[in-house]
C-alpha positions as CSV (number, residue, x, y, z in Angstrom):
1,X,-21.7,-9.4,0.0
2,X,-18.2,-10.4,-0.6
3,X,-15.0,-8.5,0.1
4,X,-14.3,-7.3,-3.4
5,X,-17.8,-6.0,-3.8
6,X,-17.5,-4.0,-0.6
7,X,-14.1,-2.6,-1.5
8,X,-15.5,-1.3,-4.8
9,X,-18.4,0.6,-3.2
10,X,-18.3,4.3,-2.6
11,X,-18.6,5.8,0.8
12,X,-22.3,6.7,0.1
13,X,-23.1,3.1,-0.8
14,X,-21.2,1.8,2.2
15,X,-23.2,4.1,4.5
16,X,-26.4,2.7,2.9
17,X,-25.3,-0.8,3.6
18,X,-24.2,0.1,7.2
19,X,-27.6,1.7,7.9
20,X,-29.2,-1.7,7.3
21,X,-27.3,-3.2,10.2
22,X,-29.2,-2.8,13.5
23,X,-27.5,-1.3,16.6
24,X,-25.0,0.7,14.5
25,X,-25.0,4.5,15.2
26,X,-22.9,7.3,13.8
27,X,-22.7,5.9,10.3
28,X,-22.8,9.3,8.6
29,X,-19.7,10.4,10.5
30,X,-17.6,7.3,9.6
31,X,-14.9,7.3,7.0
32,X,-14.5,4.6,4.4
33,X,-12.1,2.5,6.4
34,X,-14.3,2.5,9.5
35,X,-17.3,1.6,7.4
36,X,-15.4,-1.3,5.8
37,X,-14.4,-2.5,9.2
38,X,-18.0,-2.5,10.5
39,X,-19.3,-4.2,7.4
40,X,-16.5,-6.8,7.4
41,X,-17.3,-7.6,11.0
42,X,-21.0,-7.8,10.2
43,X,-20.6,-10.1,7.2
44,X,-17.8,-12.2,8.9
45,X,-15.2,-11.3,6.3
46,X,-11.7,-11.6,7.5
47,X,-9.6,-8.4,7.4
48,X,-6.3,-8.8,5.7
49,X,-4.0,-6.6,7.7
50,X,-0.7,-5.9,6.0
51,X,2.2,-5.7,8.4
52,X,4.6,-3.0,7.7
53,X,7.8,-4.3,6.4
54,X,11.2,-3.2,7.7
55,X,12.9,-1.3,4.9
56,X,16.2,-1.0,6.7
57,X,17.9,-3.6,4.4
58,X,16.5,-2.0,1.3
59,X,17.7,1.4,2.3
60,X,21.2,0.1,2.9
61,X,21.1,-1.4,-0.6
62,X,19.9,2.0,-2.0
63,X,22.8,3.8,-0.3
64,X,25.3,1.3,-1.7
65,X,23.8,1.5,-5.2
66,X,24.0,5.3,-5.1
67,X,27.7,5.1,-4.4
68,X,28.1,2.5,-7.2
69,X,26.2,4.8,-9.5
70,X,28.6,7.6,-8.8
71,X,31.5,5.3,-9.5
72,X,30.0,4.1,-12.8
73,X,29.2,7.7,-13.8
74,X,32.8,8.6,-13.4
75,X,33.9,5.7,-15.7
76,X,31.5,6.9,-18.4
77,X,29.9,3.4,-19.1
78,X,26.4,4.4,-20.1
79,X,25.2,0.8,-20.4
80,X,26.3,-0.1,-16.8
81,X,24.9,3.2,-15.6
82,X,21.5,2.4,-17.0
83,X,21.5,-1.0,-15.2
84,X,22.5,0.5,-11.9
85,X,19.9,3.2,-12.3
86,X,17.2,0.7,-13.0
87,X,18.1,-1.4,-10.0
88,X,18.1,1.7,-7.9
89,X,14.6,2.7,-9.2
90,X,13.2,-0.8,-8.4
91,X,14.6,-0.8,-4.9
92,X,13.1,2.7,-4.3
93,X,9.7,1.4,-5.5
94,X,9.9,-1.6,-3.1
95,X,10.2,0.8,-0.1
96,X,6.8,2.4,-0.9
97,X,4.8,-0.7,0.2
């Protein structure tokens, strides 16, 4: 099995696959992530562990853009306000990684 095939399987199917592995116990009590870890180890598939990013710089930019948005709102320039709001929205999305 390859990584993509395992990731698409449901917990029930993953348990069935894990039961085929000798010397594994407690399969029915495992959650999906634990089952995937066991199966990745068994099949020799490397785990891609995402490192959590530091969002400090993004949060500073968001604070600055909020201040700029308030300034632009006071001037009444709707076109510029829309641009700032879009940039703010995109930065907020990037913090959800």
